[in-house]
C-alpha positions as CSV (number, residue, x, y, z in Angstrom):
1,M,-10.0,-9.5,-0.7
2,K,-7.0,-7.9,-2.5
3,Y,-3.6,-6.9,-1.0
4,F,-0.6,-4.7,-1.6
5,F,2.7,-3.9,0.2
6,L,3.5,-0.3,0.9
7,S,6.8,1.0,2.1
8,D,7.2,3.0,5.3
9,G,7.0,6.7,4.6
10,W,4.2,6.3,2.0
11,K,0.4,6.7,2.4
12,V,-2.7,5.9,0.4
13,G,-4.2,8.7,-1.7
14,R,-7.0,8.4,-4.2
15,V,-8.8,5.1,-4.8
16,W,-10.6,3.8,-7.9
17,G,-13.4,1.3,-8.1
18,V,-15.5,-0.2,-10.8
19,G,-17.3,3.1,-11.4
20,G,-14.2,5.3,-11.6
21,E,-12.6,7.4,-8.8
22,W,-14.0,6.4,-5.4
23,T,-16.0,9.2,-3.8
24,Y,-17.8,9.2,-0.5
25,A,-20.8,10.8,-2.2
26,A,-21.2,8.0,-4.7
27,W,-20.5,5.0,-2.4
28,R,-21.7,6.7,0.9
29,R,-18.7,5.2,2.6
30,H,-14.9,5.2,2.4
31,P,-13.2,2.2,0.8
32,D,-12.2,-0.6,3.1
33,I,-8.4,-0.3,3.2
34,V,-6.6,-1.6,6.3
35,Q,-3.0,-1.8,7.2
36,L,-2.4,-5.2,8.7
37,D,0.0,-6.0,11.5
38,L,2.5,-7.7,9.1
39,C,5.5,-6.3,7.4
40,V,8.4,-7.6,5.4
41,W,11.9,-6.3,5.2
42,D,13.3,-6.5,1.7
43,H,16.8,-4.9,0.9
44,Q,16.6,-2.7,4.0
45,E,13.1,-1.5,3.1
46,K,10.2,-2.1,5.5
47,M,6.9,-2.8,3.6
48,W,3.5,-3.1,5.3
49,L,0.8,-5.4,4.1
50,Y,-2.5,-3.7,3.3
51,R,-5.9,-5.4,2.7
52,V,-8.4,-3.8,0.4
53,E,-11.9,-4.8,-0.6
54,D,-12.6,-6.5,-3.9
55,A,-14.4,-3.4,-5.3
56,V,-11.1,-1.5,-5.3
57,L,-9.3,-1.6,-8.7
58,M,-6.4,0.9,-8.2
59,V,-4.8,2.7,-5.4
60,E,-2.7,5.9,-5.6
61,V,0.1,6.0,-3.0
62,K,2.4,9.0,-2.3
63,P,5.3,9.8,0.0
64,T,4.5,11.3,3.4
65,A,7.8,13.4,3.4
66,P,7.7,16.8,1.8
67,A,9.4,17.2,-1.6
68,D,13.1,18.1,-1.4
69,P,13.7,21.3,-3.4
70,N,17.5,20.7,-3.3
71,D,17.2,17.4,-5.2
72,P,14.1,17.4,-7.4
73,A,15.3,14.3,-9.3
74,K,14.6,12.2,-6.1
75,N,11.1,13.5,-5.6
76,I,8.3,11.2,-6.5
77,G,4.8,12.8,-6.5
78,N,2.7,9.7,-6.5
79,V,2.4,6.1,-7.9
80,V,-0.7,4.3,-8.9
81,L,-0.9,0.6,-8.0
82,T,-2.9,-1.1,-10.8
83,R,-2.0,-4.7,-10.0
84,L,-3.2,-5.6,-6.5
85,I,-2.4,-9.1,-5.4
86,D,-4.4,-12.0,-4.0
87,A,-3.8,-14.0,-0.8
88,E,-1.8,-16.7,-2.6
89,Q,0.6,-14.1,-4.0
90,V,1.0,-12.6,-0.5
91,L,2.0,-16.1,0.8
92,E,4.4,-16.5,-2.1
93,R,6.0,-13.2,-1.2
94,L,6.3,-14.0,2.5
95,G,7.9,-17.3,1.6
96,T,10.8,-15.8,-0.4
97,I,14.2,-16.3,1.0
98,A,15.2,-12.6,0.5
99,T,12.5,-11.2,2.9
100,R,12.2,-11.2,6.6
101,C,8.7,-11.1,8.0
102,E,7.6,-9.4,11.2
103,M,4.2,-9.5,12.9
104,G,2.9,-7.2,15.6
105,N,1.5,-3.8,16.3
106,P,2.7,-1.3,13.6
107,Q,3.0,1.5,16.1
108,L,5.5,-0.6,18.2
109,M,7.9,-1.5,15.4
């Protein structure tokens, strides 16, 4: 399994696997990407831990809020995560002093 942290207000977009962009037609299923019931607070930012299957190589993430036409400099269209982390790296991140970890139902936090 691979993992990544994603800030509140962001969602998963396109996904790439070993054969290129992940399509339902090619794989006959959606990629296994699950938001876990674990988040960290880092510098006032809440980031949720996601688990992805090993076949996933890259994940596009994008903000859920609509673009602000009054301040286009702050608008981010999307970001592609190319360096997913393993379980050991997750534990290292959770063990840092600067983060606060919370567990529980994401809908209740």
